[in-house]
N, C-alpha and C positions, 0 to 999 in steps of 0.2 A: 422332442426333434428341434430345437431353436437348438440348445445346447449343443447338439451336434454339428449343425452346422456352425455354427461360434468357436465352436474347435476345429474344425476346417481351416475358416478363414485365420485361427490362430497361426494355424500351418502353413499358410500362406502366402502369413504378411511378416513370420519368420526368415521368408525363401526371398522378401521385395517384393510378395508382388502388388502394386497398385490398387488394380485392379480389386483386390479384396479390403486395403482401405477403402476405396470407393463406397466396395458393398458397409460395409463396418459402419461408415459415416451416414449411408441411407439412412440404414436399418435404426441408429441409433438416435439422430442428430434430434427429432421434433423430439421424444419422449421423452431423453436430458436439459434440454430446450424450458421444457416444462413444468420438471423439479427441478430446476435453477432458477425458476421465476418464485416457485414458492416459497425460496429463502431470500431470494432479492427483491423479490415484490419488484423488481419494471424488468421490460422483452429485451430490447435492446443489450443492458448490462447482462442480463442472461444468457441473449446468444452471445457478446463475443464470448462470456468465460467457457460455455460450450467449446465455444472456439478455439477457443488459444488449447482446451483442453485435445480435441480434436488435432493441431497443426503438432504439438508437447508429443505426444502418441508418436506419428509419423517421423517429426525430427531428432527427437531426443532417443530414438526406437523406447520406449515404454511398453509396445505391443509384446515383447520378450519380456515381459512385467506377468505375462496373461495367462491363467491355465483350463482353467474347466467352467470355470466362470466368469466370461466376461461381461455380462451385462452387471451383475454384481460388484465389479471393480470399476465398472463406466460410473455407476450412481452412486459409488462411495467416493470416486473422484471427486464427483461432482457437487456432490455436498461437502466433502473436505474445501473443497475450493470456492465455496460459496462462505463458508463460516470463516475463512481466511478472510474473502473478500471483507464481508461484515464486520469482523474485527477492524481490519485495516481501518475501513470506515471510520468508526467511532475512534479508530487512537488517532487517525488526523481530525475530526472532528473536537476529542477534546484538547487536543493542541490548538487549535484557534481559536476557540474558547479558553482555555488559559488566556492565550494572546489577547486575547478582547479582552479576558477580566485585569489582566496587566495592565492595558492602556488604560480600559475606563479609571481605575482606581488612581491613577498616577495625575487623570486630569479633571478629577475630582473631587482633591485637596482640598479638604476648606481652609486648610490655612493660609493659603494662597490664593487670595481672592483674583487676580487674573488672569484674561480670558486664556483660550482653550490652544491658539495660535503663540502661546508663550511655551506650551506644556510640549508642544506639536515641535517648535526649533528645538525644545532642549535634545528633545528624543531624538530627535534628525540630528544634532549635534554629537550626542554620544556617539547615535551608532557612527557615527564618519569616523568617529575618534576611536573606536575600537580598531583593534589591531590582531593580525595574526589569525591564530586556531579559534578563536571563540566569536571572532567576525564573522570566516568562514564557518563554521559551528550552526552557529546562530540565522546566519542569510538562507542557508541549503535546508534546514529544518523547519523558519516558521516562515517564510519568503518563497520558498522554490517550493514545500511544501513535501519533500522527500524522506522521505521512512528515515531510522536512525541508521539503520543497518546501510542502506545507498548512500546516505551521507558518508560514513565514516568509510564505505571503500574507493565512496571522491577523494576522501583530506585524504587515502590514504594511513587510519589509524583503527583502533578498532573500535567498537561500542563505545563501552566504559569507559576511554578517552572524549571520546566523542558525549556523552552525557555528565562527565566532568567539565569540558570548557563550555559546553551549555548553559552549566548550573553556574557559574563562575560570570558569563558574559549577562546573562539573566539578575545577580546580583550586582552587578557594576550598574547593568540598566537600573533598576529600582533602586542604588545607594545612588545614582545623579539624579533621578527624576527629584528625589526625598532631596536633593542640595547637598548631598556628602561625597565626596570623591574619594 
């Protein structure tokens, strides 16, 4: 019976019936939040993710992709968004860890007994001397914590070009911190 009700909701949604959207939301929101929580282990993040899904369903007319199994579609959509969120979080954490490790290694060079302030000054000088796309790529990805795709779009370049600029920027920093230019 529930599947038949869902089919009627789909039909009403396709006719732009906002009341049908409200019914769909009320019917599935809590159970989808519980499902998202199982993946994310964070209640507010789970609610935000499900809320965003429902916004996308209405604004991007994702309901047009609904067929007979609305419940299955919604659960699969939540699962995919959760997995993407987890992956994105891991990538962000890995970038931060890599950058922190880079700074730690540079600050702990045994052949240079001077204090950490000198290393910090050198790093800041290298960053201020860096120009153009390299500096923009480094700033967006490591300091503004943007995804590669977001940074590339903001810079008006492709993701592979962004990666090339990042690699070059990190090489410049590495060589500069080791006293080479």
